[in-house]
N, CA, C and O atoms as a CHARMM CRD file, in Angstrom:
* protein
*
  400
    1    1 MET  N    188.78600 146.73600 110.40600 PROA 1      0.00000
    2    1 MET  CA   189.82400 145.83700 110.86300 PROA 1      0.00000
    3    1 MET  C    189.16600 144.57400 111.41000 PROA 1      0.00000
    4    1 MET  O    188.22000 144.66000 112.19400 PROA 1      0.00000
    5    2 LYS  N    189.64600 143.42700 111.01500 PROA 2      0.00000
    6    2 LYS  CA   189.08900 142.17500 111.50000 PROA 2      0.00000
    7    2 LYS  C    189.40100 142.00300 112.97800 PROA 2      0.00000
    8    2 LYS  O    190.35100 142.58800 113.49900 PROA 2      0.00000
    9    3 SER  N    188.58400 141.18800 113.64800 PROA 3      0.00000
   10    3 SER  CA   188.76300 140.95700 115.07700 PROA 3      0.00000
   11    3 SER  C    190.15700 140.41800 115.39400 PROA 3      0.00000
   12    3 SER  O    190.79000 140.86500 116.35100 PROA 3      0.00000
   13    4 GLU  N    190.63800 139.46400 114.60100 PROA 4      0.00000
   14    4 GLU  CA   191.96000 138.88500 114.83700 PROA 4      0.00000
   15    4 GLU  C    193.05400 139.93800 114.69000 PROA 4      0.00000
   16    4 GLU  O    193.98800 139.97900 115.49100 PROA 4      0.00000
   17    5 SER  N    192.94600 140.78500 113.67700 PROA 5      0.00000
   18    5 SER  CA   193.91800 141.85600 113.46100 PROA 5      0.00000
   19    5 SER  C    193.87300 142.86300 114.59300 PROA 5      0.00000
   20    5 SER  O    194.91500 143.34400 115.03800 PROA 5      0.00000
   21    6 LEU  N    192.68600 143.18500 115.06000 PROA 6      0.00000
   22    6 LEU  CA   192.53100 144.11600 116.16800 PROA 6      0.00000
   23    6 LEU  C    193.17500 143.55100 117.42500 PROA 6      0.00000
   24    6 LEU  O    193.86800 144.27600 118.13900 PROA 6      0.00000
   25    7 ASN  N    192.95900 142.26900 117.70900 PROA 7      0.00000
   26    7 ASN  CA   193.56700 141.64700 118.88400 PROA 7      0.00000
   27    7 ASN  C    195.08700 141.67200 118.79700 PROA 7      0.00000
   28    7 ASN  O    195.75100 141.93700 119.79900 PROA 7      0.00000
   29    8 LEU  N    195.65100 141.40500 117.62900 PROA 8      0.00000
   30    8 LEU  CA   197.10300 141.46000 117.45600 PROA 8      0.00000
   31    8 LEU  C    197.61800 142.87100 117.65600 PROA 8      0.00000
   32    8 LEU  O    198.67400 143.07300 118.25500 PROA 8      0.00000
   33    9 PHE  N    196.86500 143.86200 117.15100 PROA 9      0.00000
   34    9 PHE  CA   197.25700 145.25900 117.32800 PROA 9      0.00000
   35    9 PHE  C    197.28400 145.62400 118.81000 PROA 9      0.00000
   36    9 PHE  O    198.22600 146.26700 119.27400 PROA 9      0.00000
   37   10 ILE  N    196.25900 145.21900 119.55000 PROA 10     0.00000
   38   10 ILE  CA   196.19100 145.51600 120.98100 PROA 10     0.00000
   39   10 ILE  C    197.31700 144.80600 121.72400 PROA 10     0.00000
   40   10 ILE  O    197.93600 145.39000 122.61300 PROA 10     0.00000
   41   11 MET  N    197.58800 143.54600 121.36400 PROA 11     0.00000
   42   11 MET  CA   198.67100 142.81500 122.01000 PROA 11     0.00000
   43   11 MET  C    200.00900 143.48700 121.74700 PROA 11     0.00000
   44   11 MET  O    200.82900 143.59900 122.65900 PROA 11     0.00000
   45   12 ASP  N    200.24900 143.94200 120.50300 PROA 12     0.00000
   46   12 ASP  CA   201.49100 144.64000 120.17600 PROA 12     0.00000
   47   12 ASP  C    201.61300 145.94500 120.95600 PROA 12     0.00000
   48   12 ASP  O    202.68600 146.28500 121.45300 PROA 12     0.00000
   49   13 ALA  N    200.50800 146.66900 121.05700 PROA 13     0.00000
   50   13 ALA  CA   200.51500 147.91800 121.81400 PROA 13     0.00000
   51   13 ALA  C    200.81400 147.64000 123.28800 PROA 13     0.00000
   52   13 ALA  O    201.57700 148.37300 123.91700 PROA 13     0.00000
   53   14 ASN  N    200.21600 146.58400 123.83700 PROA 14     0.00000
   54   14 ASN  CA   200.47100 146.24000 125.23600 PROA 14     0.00000
   55   14 ASN  C    201.91300 145.79800 125.43500 PROA 14     0.00000
   56   14 ASN  O    202.51900 146.13000 126.45300 PROA 14     0.00000
   57   15 LEU  N    202.47100 145.06200 124.49400 PROA 15     0.00000
   58   15 LEU  CA   203.86500 144.64200 124.58500 PROA 15     0.00000
   59   15 LEU  C    204.78200 145.85900 124.60700 PROA 15     0.00000
   60   15 LEU  O    205.75200 145.90100 125.36400 PROA 15     0.00000
   61   16 SER  N    204.47400 146.83300 123.78700 PROA 16     0.00000
   62   16 SER  CA   205.23700 148.07400 123.77300 PROA 16     0.00000
   63   16 SER  C    205.16700 148.77400 125.13300 PROA 16     0.00000
   64   16 SER  O    206.16500 149.31300 125.61000 PROA 16     0.00000
   65   17 LEU  N    203.99400 148.76400 125.74600 PROA 17     0.00000
   66   17 LEU  CA   203.83600 149.38100 127.07100 PROA 17     0.00000
   67   17 LEU  C    204.61900 148.60800 128.13600 PROA 17     0.00000
   68   17 LEU  O    205.23100 149.21600 129.01400 PROA 17     0.00000
   69   18 PHE  N    204.60500 147.28000 128.06500 PROA 18     0.00000
   70   18 PHE  CA   205.40700 146.47600 128.99100 PROA 18     0.00000
   71   18 PHE  C    206.88300 146.82400 128.84000 PROA 18     0.00000
   72   18 PHE  O    207.60300 146.94800 129.83100 PROA 18     0.00000
   73   19 ASN  N    207.32800 146.98100 127.60600 PROA 19     0.00000
   74   19 ASN  CA   208.72500 147.33700 127.35800 PROA 19     0.00000
   75   19 ASN  C    209.06200 148.69900 127.94500 PROA 19     0.00000
   76   19 ASN  O    210.13800 148.88500 128.51200 PROA 19     0.00000
   77   20 GLN  N    208.14800 149.64800 127.81000 PROA 20     0.00000
   78   20 GLN  CA   208.36300 150.98100 128.38600 PROA 20     0.00000
   79   20 GLN  C    208.46700 150.89900 129.90900 PROA 20     0.00000
   80   20 GLN  O    209.34100 151.52500 130.50700 PROA 20     0.00000
   81   21 ILE  N    207.58400 150.13500 130.52900 PROA 21     0.00000
   82   21 ILE  CA   207.59900 149.98600 131.98000 PROA 21     0.00000
   83   21 ILE  C    208.92100 149.37100 132.42600 PROA 21     0.00000
   84   21 ILE  O    209.53500 149.84200 133.38400 PROA 21     0.00000
   85   22 ASN  N    209.35700 148.32800 131.73900 PROA 22     0.00000
   86   22 ASN  CA   210.63200 147.69600 132.09300 PROA 22     0.00000
   87   22 ASN  C    211.80200 148.64000 131.89000 PROA 22     0.00000
   88   22 ASN  O    212.71700 148.67200 132.71300 PROA 22     0.00000
   89   23 SER  N    211.79200 149.40700 130.81300 PROA 23     0.00000
   90   23 SER  CA   212.86700 150.36800 130.55600 PROA 23     0.00000
   91   23 SER  C    212.91100 151.45900 131.62000 PROA 23     0.00000
   92   23 SER  O    213.98600 151.82700 132.09500 PROA 23     0.00000
   93   24 LEU  N    211.75500 151.96900 131.98800 PROA 24     0.00000
   94   24 LEU  CA   211.71100 152.99500 133.03100 PROA 24     0.00000
   95   24 LEU  C    212.16500 152.42800 134.37400 PROA 24     0.00000
   96   24 LEU  O    212.87700 153.09400 135.12400 PROA 24     0.00000
   97   25 SER  N    211.75700 151.21300 134.67100 PROA 25     0.00000
   98   25 SER  CA   212.17900 150.56700 135.90900 PROA 25     0.00000
   99   25 SER  C    213.70600 150.43000 135.94100 PROA 25     0.00000
  100   25 SER  O    214.34000 150.69300 136.96300 PROA 25     0.00000
  101   26 TYR  N    214.27200 150.02400 134.83500 PROA 26     0.00000
  102   26 TYR  CA   215.72700 149.89800 134.72900 PROA 26     0.00000
  103   26 TYR  C    216.39200 151.26400 134.88800 PROA 26     0.00000
  104   26 TYR  O    217.41900 151.37900 135.55600 PROA 26     0.00000
  105   27 TRP  N    215.81400 152.29700 134.28100 PROA 27     0.00000
  106   27 TRP  CA   216.35800 153.65200 134.39400 PROA 27     0.00000
  107   27 TRP  C    216.41600 154.08400 135.86600 PROA 27     0.00000
  108   27 TRP  O    217.42100 154.63700 136.31200 PROA 27     0.00000
  109   28 PHE  N    215.33500 153.82900 136.61900 PROA 28     0.00000
  110   28 PHE  CA   215.32900 154.19200 138.04400 PROA 28     0.00000
  111   28 PHE  C    216.48100 153.52100 138.77800 PROA 28     0.00000
  112   28 PHE  O    217.14700 154.15000 139.60100 PROA 28     0.00000
  113   29 LEU  N    216.71600 152.25800 138.48600 PROA 29     0.00000
  114   29 LEU  CA   217.76800 151.50800 139.17200 PROA 29     0.00000
  115   29 LEU  C    219.16600 152.00800 138.81800 PROA 29     0.00000
  116   29 LEU  O    220.03900 152.06800 139.68400 PROA 29     0.00000
  117   30 ILE  N    219.38100 152.36200 137.56400 PROA 30     0.00000
  118   30 ILE  CA   220.71500 152.73300 137.08800 PROA 30     0.00000
  119   30 ILE  C    221.00000 154.22400 137.23800 PROA 30     0.00000
  120   30 ILE  O    222.10800 154.60500 137.61600 PROA 30     0.00000
  121   31 GLU  N    220.02600 155.05900 136.94900 PROA 31     0.00000
  122   31 GLU  CA   220.25700 156.50500 136.84500 PROA 31     0.00000
  123   31 GLU  C    219.79700 157.32200 138.04700 PROA 31     0.00000
  124   31 GLU  O    219.95400 158.54300 138.05300 PROA 31     0.00000
  125   32 SER  N    219.23400 156.67800 139.06100 PROA 32     0.00000
  126   32 SER  CA   218.73200 157.43300 140.21000 PROA 32     0.00000
  127   32 SER  C    218.96400 156.63800 141.48200 PROA 32     0.00000
  128   32 SER  O    219.44100 155.50400 141.44900 PROA 32     0.00000
  129   33 ASN  N    218.61800 157.25300 142.60100 PROA 33     0.00000
  130   33 ASN  CA   218.70900 156.53300 143.87800 PROA 33     0.00000
  131   33 ASN  C    217.34000 155.95900 144.26800 PROA 33     0.00000
  132   33 ASN  O    217.07500 155.69700 145.44100 PROA 33     0.00000
  133   34 TYR  N    216.49400 155.77400 143.28000 PROA 34     0.00000
  134   34 TYR  CA   215.18000 155.17100 143.47000 PROA 34     0.00000
  135   34 TYR  C    215.28200 153.68200 143.15600 PROA 34     0.00000
  136   34 TYR  O    216.07700 153.27000 142.31100 PROA 34     0.00000
  137   35 LYS  N    214.49200 152.89900 143.82500 PROA 35     0.00000
  138   35 LYS  CA   214.45000 151.45900 143.57700 PROA 35     0.00000
  139   35 LYS  C    213.10400 151.12600 142.95000 PROA 35     0.00000
  140   35 LYS  O    212.07000 151.66600 143.34500 PROA 35     0.00000
  141   36 SER  N    213.12700 150.24000 141.98000 PROA 36     0.00000
  142   36 SER  CA   211.87700 149.85300 141.33000 PROA 36     0.00000
  143   36 SER  C    211.81300 148.33800 141.21800 PROA 36     0.00000
  144   36 SER  O    212.82600 147.63900 141.21300 PROA 36     0.00000
  145   37 MET  N    210.58200 147.86700 141.13000 PROA 37     0.00000
  146   37 MET  CA   210.35400 146.44100 141.03500 PROA 37     0.00000
  147   37 MET  C    209.13400 146.21600 140.14300 PROA 37     0.00000
  148   37 MET  O    208.10900 146.88100 140.28700 PROA 37     0.00000
  149   38 VAL  N    209.26900 145.27100 139.22400 PROA 38     0.00000
  150   38 VAL  CA   208.16300 144.87500 138.35900 PROA 38     0.00000
  151   38 VAL  C    208.04700 143.36200 138.47200 PROA 38     0.00000
  152   38 VAL  O    209.01200 142.63900 138.22500 PROA 38     0.00000
  153   39 VAL  N    206.85300 142.88100 138.84900 PROA 39     0.00000
  154   39 VAL  CA   206.66100 141.44800 139.06600 PROA 39     0.00000
  155   39 VAL  C    205.40200 140.98300 138.34400 PROA 39     0.00000
  156   39 VAL  O    204.31600 141.52800 138.54300 PROA 39     0.00000
  157   40 LEU  N    205.56500 139.97600 137.51100 PROA 40     0.00000
  158   40 LEU  CA   204.42500 139.27900 136.91600 PROA 40     0.00000
  159   40 LEU  C    204.33500 137.93800 137.62700 PROA 40     0.00000
  160   40 LEU  O    205.17600 137.06300 137.42200 PROA 40     0.00000
  161   41 ASP  N    203.32100 137.77700 138.45600 PROA 41     0.00000
  162   41 ASP  CA   203.14600 136.56100 139.24900 PROA 41     0.00000
  163   41 ASP  C    202.05200 135.70400 138.63500 PROA 41     0.00000
  164   41 ASP  O    200.86700 136.01300 138.75500 PROA 41     0.00000
  165   42 ALA  N    202.45800 134.62300 137.97500 PROA 42     0.00000
  166   42 ALA  CA   201.49400 133.75900 137.29300 PROA 42     0.00000
  167   42 ALA  C    200.59000 133.02200 138.27600 PROA 42     0.00000
  168   42 ALA  O    199.41900 132.78100 137.98000 PROA 42     0.00000
  169   43 GLU  N    201.12100 132.66500 139.43600 PROA 43     0.00000
  170   43 GLU  CA   200.30800 131.94100 140.41700 PROA 43     0.00000
  171   43 GLU  C    199.19500 132.81500 140.98800 PROA 43     0.00000
  172   43 GLU  O    198.06700 132.35500 141.16500 PROA 43     0.00000
  173   44 LYS  N    199.51700 134.07200 141.27300 PROA 44     0.00000
  174   44 LYS  CA   198.51300 134.99300 141.81100 PROA 44     0.00000
  175   44 LYS  C    197.76600 135.73700 140.70500 PROA 44     0.00000
  176   44 LYS  O    196.78500 136.43400 140.96900 PROA 44     0.00000
  177   45 ASP  N    198.23900 135.58200 139.46100 PROA 45     0.00000
  178   45 ASP  CA   197.64800 136.25300 138.30400 PROA 45     0.00000
  179   45 ASP  C    197.63700 137.76800 138.48800 PROA 45     0.00000
  180   45 ASP  O    196.62100 138.43200 138.28200 PROA 45     0.00000
  181   46 THR  N    198.80800 138.29900 138.88500 PROA 46     0.00000
  182   46 THR  CA   198.93900 139.73700 139.10800 PROA 46     0.00000
  183   46 THR  C    200.16500 140.29400 138.39200 PROA 46     0.00000
  184   46 THR  O    201.12100 139.57800 138.09500 PROA 46     0.00000
  185   47 TYR  N    200.10100 141.58400 138.12800 PROA 47     0.00000
  186   47 TYR  CA   201.22800 142.34900 137.58900 PROA 47     0.00000
  187   47 TYR  C    201.41600 143.51600 138.54700 PROA 47     0.00000
  188   47 TYR  O    200.49700 144.30700 138.75600 PROA 47     0.00000
  189   48 PHE  N    202.59600 143.62300 139.12400 PROA 48     0.00000
  190   48 PHE  CA   202.84000 144.56200 140.20500 PROA 48     0.00000
  191   48 PHE  C    204.02700 145.46000 139.85600 PROA 48     0.00000
  192   48 PHE  O    205.07300 144.98200 139.41800 PROA 48     0.00000
  193   49 VAL  N    203.85000 146.76900 140.05700 PROA 49     0.00000
  194   49 VAL  CA   204.90900 147.74900 139.82500 PROA 49     0.00000
  195   49 VAL  C    205.05000 148.57700 141.09500 PROA 49     0.00000
  196   49 VAL  O    204.06100 149.02200 141.67600 PROA 49     0.00000
  197   50 ASN  N    206.31000 148.77800 141.52000 PROA 50     0.00000
  198   50 ASN  CA   206.57200 149.50500 142.75000 PROA 50     0.00000
  199   50 ASN  C    207.82000 150.37000 142.56800 PROA 50     0.00000
  200   50 ASN  O    208.82100 149.91100 142.01800 PROA 50     0.00000
  201   51 VAL  N    207.76000 151.62400 143.03100 PROA 51     0.00000
  202   51 VAL  CA   208.91400 152.52300 143.01900 PROA 51     0.00000
  203   51 VAL  C    209.06300 153.08500 144.42500 PROA 51     0.00000
  204   51 VAL  O    208.09800 153.55900 145.02400 PROA 51     0.00000
  205   52 LYS  N    210.29700 153.02600 144.94800 PROA 52     0.00000
  206   52 LYS  CA   210.58700 153.54000 146.28400 PROA 52     0.00000
  207   52 LYS  C    211.81100 154.43800 146.24300 PROA 52     0.00000
  208   52 LYS  O    212.69300 154.28200 145.39800 PROA 52     0.00000
  209   53 LYS  N    211.84500 155.38100 147.17500 PROA 53     0.00000
  210   53 LYS  CA   213.05600 156.14900 147.43500 PROA 53     0.00000
  211   53 LYS  C    213.44700 155.80000 148.85900 PROA 53     0.00000
  212   53 LYS  O    212.79300 156.21500 149.81600 PROA 53     0.00000
  213   54 GLY  N    214.51100 155.04100 148.98700 PROA 54     0.00000
  214   54 GLY  CA   214.85400 154.49100 150.29200 PROA 54     0.00000
  215   54 GLY  C    213.78400 153.49000 150.68100 PROA 54     0.00000
  216   54 GLY  O    213.48800 152.55400 149.93800 PROA 54     0.00000
  217   55 LYS  N    213.20700 153.69900 151.85700 PROA 55     0.00000
  218   55 LYS  CA   212.11400 152.82600 152.29400 PROA 55     0.00000
  219   55 LYS  C    210.74200 153.44400 152.04200 PROA 55     0.00000
  220   55 LYS  O    209.71100 152.82900 152.31400 PROA 55     0.00000
  221   56 GLN  N    210.74400 154.66200 151.52100 PROA 56     0.00000
  222   56 GLN  CA   209.49900 155.40300 151.27600 PROA 56     0.00000
  223   56 GLN  C    208.87100 155.00300 149.94500 PROA 56     0.00000
  224   56 GLN  O    209.45400 155.26600 148.89300 PROA 56     0.00000
  225   57 PRO  N    207.69000 154.37000 149.96600 PROA 57     0.00000
  226   57 PRO  CA   207.03500 154.04200 148.69500 PROA 57     0.00000
  227   57 PRO  C    206.52300 155.30400 147.99700 PROA 57     0.00000
  228   57 PRO  O    205.85800 156.13800 148.61300 PROA 57     0.00000
  229   58 LEU  N    206.83700 155.43400 146.71600 PROA 58     0.00000
  230   58 LEU  CA   206.38100 156.58500 145.93500 PROA 58     0.00000
  231   58 LEU  C    205.23300 156.21600 145.00200 PROA 58     0.00000
  232   58 LEU  O    204.33800 157.02100 144.74500 PROA 58     0.00000
  233   59 TYR  N    205.27700 154.98700 144.50200 PROA 59     0.00000
  234   59 TYR  CA   204.26000 154.57300 143.54200 PROA 59     0.00000
  235   59 TYR  C    204.10700 153.06100 143.61500 PROA 59     0.00000
  236   59 TYR  O    205.09000 152.32000 143.62700 PROA 59     0.00000
  237   60 THR  N    202.87100 152.62300 143.66200 PROA 60     0.00000
  238   60 THR  CA   202.56200 151.19300 143.63600 PROA 60     0.00000
  239   60 THR  C    201.30200 150.99300 142.80900 PROA 60     0.00000
  240   60 THR  O    200.31400 151.71300 142.95700 PROA 60     0.00000
  241   61 HSD  N    201.36200 150.00700 141.94300 PROA 61     0.00000
  242   61 HSD  CA   200.17100 149.66500 141.16200 PROA 61     0.00000
  243   61 HSD  C    200.15400 148.15500 140.97000 PROA 61     0.00000
  244   61 HSD  O    201.15800 147.55300 140.58900 PROA 61     0.00000
  245   62 CYS  N    199.00800 147.55700 141.23600 PROA 62     0.00000
  246   62 CYS  CA   198.85100 146.11700 141.06800 PROA 62     0.00000
  247   62 CYS  C    197.64100 145.85900 140.17800 PROA 62     0.00000
  248   62 CYS  O    196.54500 146.35500 140.43900 PROA 62     0.00000
  249   63 ILE  N    197.85500 145.07900 139.13100 PROA 63     0.00000
  250   63 ILE  CA   196.76500 144.67300 138.25500 PROA 63     0.00000
  251   63 ILE  C    196.39500 143.24500 138.62800 PROA 63     0.00000
  252   63 ILE  O    197.17000 142.31600 138.40300 PROA 63     0.00000
  253   64 SER  N    195.21900 143.07900 139.19100 PROA 64     0.00000
  254   64 SER  CA   194.72400 141.75400 139.57500 PROA 64     0.00000
  255   64 SER  C    194.03200 141.08800 138.39600 PROA 64     0.00000
  256   64 SER  O    193.61300 141.76300 137.45500 PROA 64     0.00000
  257   65 HSD  N    193.91200 139.78400 138.44400 PROA 65     0.00000
  258   65 HSD  CA   193.24600 139.00300 137.37600 PROA 65     0.00000
  259   65 HSD  C    193.84600 139.35700 136.01800 PROA 65     0.00000
  260   65 HSD  O    193.14200 139.52900 135.02300 PROA 65     0.00000
  261   66 PHE  N    195.16000 139.45800 136.01800 PROA 66     0.00000
  262   66 PHE  CA   195.90500 139.93500 134.85900 PROA 66     0.00000
  263   66 PHE  C    195.56500 139.18200 133.57100 PROA 66     0.00000
  264   66 PHE  O    195.29300 139.81100 132.54800 PROA 66     0.00000
  265   67 SER  N    195.57500 137.86400 133.60300 PROA 67     0.00000
  266   67 SER  CA   195.36600 137.08100 132.38300 PROA 67     0.00000
  267   67 SER  C    193.92000 137.11800 131.89200 PROA 67     0.00000
  268   67 SER  O    193.64400 136.82400 130.72900 PROA 67     0.00000
  269   68 LYS  N    192.99700 137.48400 132.78800 PROA 68     0.00000
  270   68 LYS  CA   191.57700 137.51100 132.41800 PROA 68     0.00000
  271   68 LYS  C    191.07800 138.92000 132.08800 PROA 68     0.00000
  272   68 LYS  O    189.92100 139.11400 131.71700 PROA 68     0.00000
  273   69 LYS  N    191.97300 139.89300 132.23100 PROA 69     0.00000
  274   69 LYS  CA   191.60500 141.29500 132.04300 PROA 69     0.00000
  275   69 LYS  C    191.28500 141.57000 130.57700 PROA 69     0.00000
  276   69 LYS  O    191.99700 141.11400 129.68300 PROA 69     0.00000
  277   70 ASN  N    190.22000 142.31000 130.33900 PROA 70     0.00000
  278   70 ASN  CA   189.88800 142.77600 128.99700 PROA 70     0.00000
  279   70 ASN  C    191.10900 143.52600 128.44300 PROA 70     0.00000
  280   70 ASN  O    191.68300 144.37200 129.12800 PROA 70     0.00000
  281   71 LYS  N    191.49800 143.21500 127.21600 PROA 71     0.00000
  282   71 LYS  CA   192.72000 143.78200 126.62700 PROA 71     0.00000
  283   71 LYS  C    192.69000 145.30700 126.57300 PROA 71     0.00000
  284   71 LYS  O    193.72200 145.95100 126.76100 PROA 71     0.00000
  285   72 ASN  N    191.52000 145.89100 126.31900 PROA 72     0.00000
  286   72 ASN  CA   191.43300 147.35100 126.28100 PROA 72     0.00000
  287   72 ASN  C    191.58600 147.95600 127.67300 PROA 72     0.00000
  288   72 ASN  O    192.22100 148.99900 127.83100 PROA 72     0.00000
  289   73 PHE  N    191.00700 147.30700 128.68100 PROA 73     0.00000
  290   73 PHE  CA   191.17600 147.78500 130.05400 PROA 73     0.00000
  291   73 PHE  C    192.62200 147.62200 130.50100 PROA 73     0.00000
  292   73 PHE  O    193.17000 148.48000 131.19400 PROA 73     0.00000
  293   74 LEU  N    193.23200 146.51400 130.09900 PROA 74     0.00000
  294   74 LEU  CA   194.63400 146.28500 130.42700 PROA 74     0.00000
  295   74 LEU  C    195.50500 147.37500 129.80900 PROA 74     0.00000
  296   74 LEU  O    196.40300 147.91100 130.45800 PROA 74     0.00000
  297   75 LYS  N    195.22800 147.69300 128.55600 PROA 75     0.00000
  298   75 LYS  CA   195.98300 148.76200 127.89000 PROA 75     0.00000
  299   75 LYS  C    195.82300 150.07800 128.63900 PROA 75     0.00000
  300   75 LYS  O    196.79800 150.80600 128.82600 PROA 75     0.00000
  301   76 PHE  N    194.61300 150.38700 129.06700 PROA 76     0.00000
  302   76 PHE  CA   194.35100 151.61100 129.82300 PROA 76     0.00000
  303   76 PHE  C    195.18100 151.64000 131.11000 PROA 76     0.00000
  304   76 PHE  O    195.78300 152.66400 131.43300 PROA 76     0.00000
  305   77 GLU  N    195.21700 150.52500 131.84300 PROA 77     0.00000
  306   77 GLU  CA   195.99200 150.46000 133.08600 PROA 77     0.00000
  307   77 GLU  C    197.48700 150.56900 132.81900 PROA 77     0.00000
  308   77 GLU  O    198.20300 151.23400 133.56800 PROA 77     0.00000
  309   78 LEU  N    197.96400 149.92600 131.76600 PROA 78     0.00000
  310   78 LEU  CA   199.38800 149.99600 131.43700 PROA 78     0.00000
  311   78 LEU  C    199.79000 151.41400 131.04300 PROA 78     0.00000
  312   78 LEU  O    200.86900 151.87700 131.41400 PROA 78     0.00000
  313   79 ILE  N    198.93900 152.09900 130.30200 PROA 79     0.00000
  314   79 ILE  CA   199.21500 153.49800 129.94600 PROA 79     0.00000
  315   79 ILE  C    199.29200 154.35300 131.20600 PROA 79     0.00000
  316   79 ILE  O    200.15400 155.22700 131.30800 PROA 79     0.00000
  317   80 ALA  N    198.40400 154.11300 132.16300 PROA 80     0.00000
  318   80 ALA  CA   198.42400 154.86600 133.42400 PROA 80     0.00000
  319   80 ALA  C    199.73500 154.61500 134.17200 PROA 80     0.00000
  320   80 ALA  O    200.31300 155.54200 134.74000 PROA 80     0.00000
  321   81 ILE  N    200.20400 153.36800 134.17200 PROA 81     0.00000
  322   81 ILE  CA   201.47700 153.05600 134.82900 PROA 81     0.00000
  323   81 ILE  C    202.62200 153.78900 134.13600 PROA 81     0.00000
  324   81 ILE  O    203.44700 154.41800 134.79800 PROA 81     0.00000
  325   82 VAL  N    202.67500 153.71100 132.81300 PROA 82     0.00000
  326   82 VAL  CA   203.73300 154.39400 132.06100 PROA 82     0.00000
  327   82 VAL  C    203.71500 155.88700 132.35600 PROA 82     0.00000
  328   82 VAL  O    204.76500 156.47700 132.61500 PROA 82     0.00000
  329   83 ASN  N    202.54500 156.50400 132.32300 PROA 83     0.00000
  330   83 ASN  CA   202.44500 157.95000 132.58900 PROA 83     0.00000
  331   83 ASN  C    202.91700 158.29400 133.99500 PROA 83     0.00000
  332   83 ASN  O    203.58900 159.30700 134.19000 PROA 83     0.00000
  333   84 SER  N    202.57800 157.47100 134.96800 PROA 84     0.00000
  334   84 SER  CA   203.01500 157.72600 136.34500 PROA 84     0.00000
  335   84 SER  C    204.53300 157.60100 136.46800 PROA 84     0.00000
  336   84 SER  O    205.17600 158.42800 137.11500 PROA 84     0.00000
  337   85 LEU  N    205.09700 156.57900 135.85400 PROA 85     0.00000
  338   85 LEU  CA   206.55200 156.39500 135.91000 PROA 85     0.00000
  339   85 LEU  C    207.27600 157.52100 135.17400 PROA 85     0.00000
  340   85 LEU  O    208.32200 157.98600 135.62600 PROA 85     0.00000
  341   86 LEU  N    206.72800 157.95800 134.05000 PROA 86     0.00000
  342   86 LEU  CA   207.32100 159.09000 133.33200 PROA 86     0.00000
  343   86 LEU  C    207.26800 160.36000 134.16300 PROA 86     0.00000
  344   86 LEU  O    208.20800 161.15400 134.14200 PROA 86     0.00000
  345   87 HSD  N    206.19200 160.55800 134.88600 PROA 87     0.00000
  346   87 HSD  CA   206.07400 161.73300 135.75900 PROA 87     0.00000
  347   87 HSD  C    207.14700 161.69100 136.85300 PROA 87     0.00000
  348   87 HSD  O    207.77800 162.70800 137.13900 PROA 87     0.00000
  349   88 ILE  N    207.35100 160.54100 137.45400 PROA 88     0.00000
  350   88 ILE  CA   208.39600 160.39700 138.48300 PROA 88     0.00000
  351   88 ILE  C    209.76300 160.67300 137.87000 PROA 88     0.00000
  352   88 ILE  O    210.57500 161.38500 138.46100 PROA 88     0.00000
  353   89 LYS  N    210.02300 160.11700 136.69300 PROA 89     0.00000
  354   89 LYS  CA   211.30600 160.35000 136.02500 PROA 89     0.00000
  355   89 LYS  C    211.49600 161.83500 135.71900 PROA 89     0.00000
  356   89 LYS  O    212.57300 162.37800 135.96600 PROA 89     0.00000
  357   90 ASP  N    210.48100 162.49400 135.19300 PROA 90     0.00000
  358   90 ASP  CA   210.57100 163.92600 134.89800 PROA 90     0.00000
  359   90 ASP  C    210.86200 164.73200 136.15200 PROA 90     0.00000
  360   90 ASP  O    211.64200 165.68400 136.11800 PROA 90     0.00000
  361   91 THR  N    210.23400 164.35100 137.26300 PROA 91     0.00000
  362   91 THR  CA   210.47500 165.03800 138.53400 PROA 91     0.00000
  363   91 THR  C    211.92400 164.86100 138.97400 PROA 91     0.00000
  364   91 THR  O    212.56200 165.81700 139.41500 PROA 91     0.00000
  365   92 ILE  N    212.44100 163.65100 138.85700 PROA 92     0.00000
  366   92 ILE  CA   213.84600 163.38500 139.20900 PROA 92     0.00000
  367   92 ILE  C    214.76800 164.22600 138.33600 PROA 92     0.00000
  368   92 ILE  O    215.70100 164.85600 138.83400 PROA 92     0.00000
  369   93 MET  N    214.50500 164.23200 137.04300 PROA 93     0.00000
  370   93 MET  CA   215.35300 164.96700 136.10500 PROA 93     0.00000
  371   93 MET  C    215.30700 166.47500 136.36200 PROA 93     0.00000
  372   93 MET  O    216.32400 167.15400 136.22200 PROA 93     0.00000
  373   94 SER  N    214.15700 166.99800 136.73100 PROA 94     0.00000
  374   94 SER  CA   214.03500 168.44000 136.96200 PROA 94     0.00000
  375   94 SER  C    214.75000 168.86800 138.24000 PROA 94     0.00000
  376   94 SER  O    215.08200 170.04300 138.39700 PROA 94     0.00000
  377   95 ARG  N    214.98500 167.94400 139.14000 PROA 95     0.00000
  378   95 ARG  CA   215.67300 168.27100 140.39500 PROA 95     0.00000
  379   95 ARG  C    217.18000 168.13800 140.29800 PROA 95     0.00000
  380   95 ARG  O    217.89900 168.53500 141.21400 PROA 95     0.00000
  381   96 ARG  N    217.65500 167.59400 139.21600 PROA 96     0.00000
  382   96 ARG  CA   219.10500 167.44500 139.02900 PROA 96     0.00000
  383   96 ARG  C    219.70600 168.79300 138.63600 PROA 96     0.00000
  384   96 ARG  O    219.10000 169.56300 137.89000 PROA 96     0.00000
  385   97 PRO  N    220.89300 169.06100 139.14400 PROA 97     0.00000
  386   97 PRO  CA   221.53800 170.30800 138.72500 PROA 97     0.00000
  387   97 PRO  C    221.90900 170.23200 137.24200 PROA 97     0.00000
  388   97 PRO  O    222.32500 169.18900 136.73700 PROA 97     0.00000
  389   98 GLU  N    221.74700 171.34800 136.57600 PROA 98     0.00000
  390   98 GLU  CA   222.08200 171.38700 135.14900 PROA 98     0.00000
  391   98 GLU  C    223.59400 171.40500 134.99400 PROA 98     0.00000
  392   98 GLU  O    224.29800 172.08000 135.74500 PROA 98     0.00000
  393   99 SER  N    224.08400 170.65600 134.01400 PROA 99     0.00000
  394   99 SER  CA   225.51700 170.64500 133.76700 PROA 99     0.00000
  395   99 SER  C    225.88500 171.83000 132.86900 PROA 99     0.00000
  396   99 SER  O    225.08700 172.28200 132.04800 PROA 99     0.00000
  397  100 ALA  N    227.08800 172.30700 133.04800 PROA 100    0.00000
  398  100 ALA  CA   227.53500 173.49200 132.30600 PROA 100    0.00000
  399  100 ALA  C    227.91200 173.17800 130.90100 PROA 100    0.00000
  400  100 ALA  O    228.30700 174.07200 130.15300 PROA 100    0.00000
């Protein structure tokens, strides 16, 4: 695979991960009593994800030097965020009473 093609593949994969993070964040807001926040701050060059239940923080992750981050390392961090959010969602779902 050429370098340009590889970079496009990584960018597409990262875009997919961003979409998953945003979808999960939206799910927390709509389907649970958890609050979530996703912030891309261009001035501070950070990407921040936060999940709370009430005032209790459950998960926080901040990627510093976001625009300068190696694309493969960025992908690794985004996958970790997605996995953590999926784990929280699975925990919420497992605690819900089953419908008849």
